[in-house]
C-alpha positions as CSV (number, residue, x, y, z in Angstrom):
1,X,-12.3,-15.5,10.9
2,X,-11.2,-19.0,10.0
3,X,-8.5,-20.9,11.8
4,X,-5.9,-20.4,9.1
5,X,-6.4,-16.6,9.0
6,X,-6.1,-16.5,12.8
7,X,-2.9,-18.5,12.6
8,X,-1.5,-16.2,9.9
9,X,-2.3,-13.1,12.1
10,X,-0.8,-14.7,15.2
11,X,2.4,-15.6,13.2
12,X,2.6,-12.0,11.9
13,X,2.4,-10.6,15.4
14,X,5.8,-12.2,16.2
15,X,7.2,-10.9,12.9
16,X,7.9,-7.5,11.5
17,X,4.9,-7.0,9.3
18,X,5.3,-4.0,6.9
19,X,2.5,-2.5,4.9
20,X,4.0,-0.8,1.9
21,X,1.4,1.5,0.3
22,X,2.1,1.9,-3.4
23,X,0.8,3.4,-6.6
24,X,2.3,3.8,-10.1
25,X,4.6,6.7,-9.1
26,X,8.4,6.8,-9.0
27,X,8.2,7.6,-5.3
28,X,6.4,4.3,-4.7
29,X,9.1,2.5,-6.6
30,X,11.8,4.2,-4.4
31,X,9.9,3.2,-1.3
32,X,9.9,-0.5,-2.4
33,X,13.6,-0.3,-3.2
34,X,14.3,1.3,0.2
35,X,12.4,-1.5,1.9
36,X,14.3,-4.1,-0.2
37,X,17.6,-2.6,0.8
38,X,16.8,-1.9,4.5
39,X,14.9,-5.1,5.4
40,X,16.1,-7.9,3.1
41,X,18.6,-9.3,5.6
42,X,15.9,-10.0,8.2
43,X,14.2,-13.5,8.1
44,X,11.3,-12.4,10.3
45,X,9.9,-9.6,7.9
46,X,6.6,-10.1,6.2
47,X,5.6,-7.5,3.6
48,X,2.2,-6.6,2.3
49,X,2.2,-4.4,-0.8
50,X,-1.0,-2.4,-0.9
51,X,-2.5,-0.4,-3.6
52,X,-5.9,1.4,-3.3
53,X,-7.8,2.5,-6.4
54,X,-10.3,5.2,-5.6
55,X,-13.5,4.1,-7.2
56,X,-15.0,7.0,-9.1
57,X,-18.6,8.0,-8.4
58,X,-21.3,6.8,-10.8
59,X,-21.7,10.2,-12.3
60,X,-18.0,10.7,-13.1
61,X,-18.3,8.9,-16.4
62,X,-21.1,9.3,-19.0
63,X,-22.0,5.6,-19.0
64,X,-21.5,2.7,-16.6
65,X,-19.6,0.9,-19.4
66,X,-17.0,3.7,-19.6
67,X,-16.7,3.6,-15.8
68,X,-16.1,-0.2,-15.8
69,X,-13.7,0.1,-18.7
70,X,-11.7,2.7,-16.8
71,X,-11.7,0.6,-13.6
72,X,-10.5,-2.6,-15.5
73,X,-7.7,-0.6,-17.1
74,X,-6.6,0.9,-13.8
75,X,-6.8,-2.5,-12.1
76,X,-4.7,-4.1,-14.8
77,X,-2.1,-1.4,-14.7
78,X,-1.8,-1.6,-10.9
79,X,-1.6,-5.4,-10.9
80,X,1.4,-5.0,-13.3
81,X,3.1,-2.5,-10.9
82,X,2.4,-4.7,-7.9
83,X,4.0,-7.7,-9.7
84,X,7.0,-5.5,-10.5
85,X,7.3,-4.3,-6.9
86,X,7.0,-7.9,-5.6
87,X,9.8,-9.0,-8.0
88,X,12.1,-6.2,-6.7
89,X,11.6,-7.6,-3.1
90,X,12.1,-11.2,-4.2
91,X,15.2,-10.2,-6.1
92,X,16.5,-8.5,-3.0
93,X,16.2,-11.9,-1.1
94,X,12.8,-12.0,0.4
95,X,11.0,-15.3,0.2
96,X,8.0,-15.4,-2.1
97,X,5.7,-16.5,0.7
98,X,6.8,-13.5,2.8
99,X,5.5,-10.9,0.2
100,X,1.9,-10.5,-0.5
101,X,0.0,-8.1,-2.7
102,X,-3.4,-6.5,-2.1
103,X,-5.3,-4.4,-4.5
104,X,-8.4,-2.7,-3.1
105,X,-10.9,-0.9,-5.3
106,X,-13.2,1.1,-3.1
107,X,-15.0,4.4,-2.7
108,X,-13.1,6.6,-0.3
109,X,-12.6,10.2,0.4
110,X,-9.1,9.8,1.7
111,X,-6.5,7.3,0.5
112,X,-4.6,7.9,3.7
113,X,-7.6,6.8,5.8
114,X,-8.1,3.7,3.6
115,X,-4.4,2.8,4.1
116,X,-4.7,3.2,7.9
117,X,-7.9,1.0,7.9
118,X,-5.8,-1.7,6.1
119,X,-3.0,-1.2,8.6
120,X,-5.3,-1.7,11.5
121,X,-7.0,-4.8,9.9
122,X,-3.7,-6.4,9.1
123,X,-2.0,-5.3,12.4
124,X,1.2,-4.1,10.6
125,X,3.9,-2.7,12.8
126,X,5.3,-0.4,10.1
127,X,3.6,1.6,7.3
128,X,5.9,2.7,4.5
129,X,4.8,5.3,1.9
130,X,6.6,7.3,-0.7
131,X,6.4,11.1,-0.5
132,X,4.7,12.6,-3.5
133,X,6.5,15.9,-3.2
134,X,3.6,18.3,-3.5
135,X,3.9,21.9,-2.6
136,X,2.6,23.3,0.7
137,X,-0.3,25.1,-1.1
138,X,-1.2,21.8,-2.9
139,X,-1.1,19.9,0.3
140,X,-3.4,22.5,1.9
141,X,-5.9,22.2,-0.9
142,X,-5.6,18.5,-1.8
143,X,-4.3,17.0,1.4
144,X,-1.3,14.7,1.6
145,X,-1.5,11.0,2.0
146,X,1.8,10.7,3.7
147,X,1.0,13.6,6.0
148,X,-2.3,12.0,6.9
149,X,-0.7,8.7,7.7
150,X,2.1,10.3,9.6
151,X,-0.2,12.3,11.9
152,X,-3.0,9.7,12.3
153,X,-1.3,6.3,12.5
154,X,-1.7,4.4,15.8
155,X,0.0,1.3,17.0
156,X,2.6,1.4,14.3
157,X,5.7,3.2,13.0
158,X,5.6,5.2,9.8
159,X,8.3,5.5,7.3
160,X,8.0,8.2,4.6
161,X,10.5,7.6,1.8
162,X,11.5,10.6,-0.4
């Protein structure tokens, strides 16, 4: 870790560092708006907007070209959403240098686990997620990202915004 990164982490330890996990859903937008309303008056808040794109396996698409085209399209769409979410926070009064965006494209079985890995790496004190609103039977079959984070997060608070 270089000296600047260490300084950034040390600075964030004295601040409220929020990790806001987002996707393209309305629930993510509501979570960002909630954070904007709830935390915009605090000068010591630092926000990381995180989006994780689950990288499809190589056999999911007929050709590697189609796979790469899909990934590029998904990445571009998510970068647009991240810029929009960042603008919401800045319009609410956050300083530009206190809001960062991260887009991770990675193979993962669980988006919830991937978010918790990022939380641990960044040492965020609060993780904020939007609730997807799936039924109990869907949650049993598919799992729930917000439920996974809520039950497995350590060393941080969790906010689930509906």
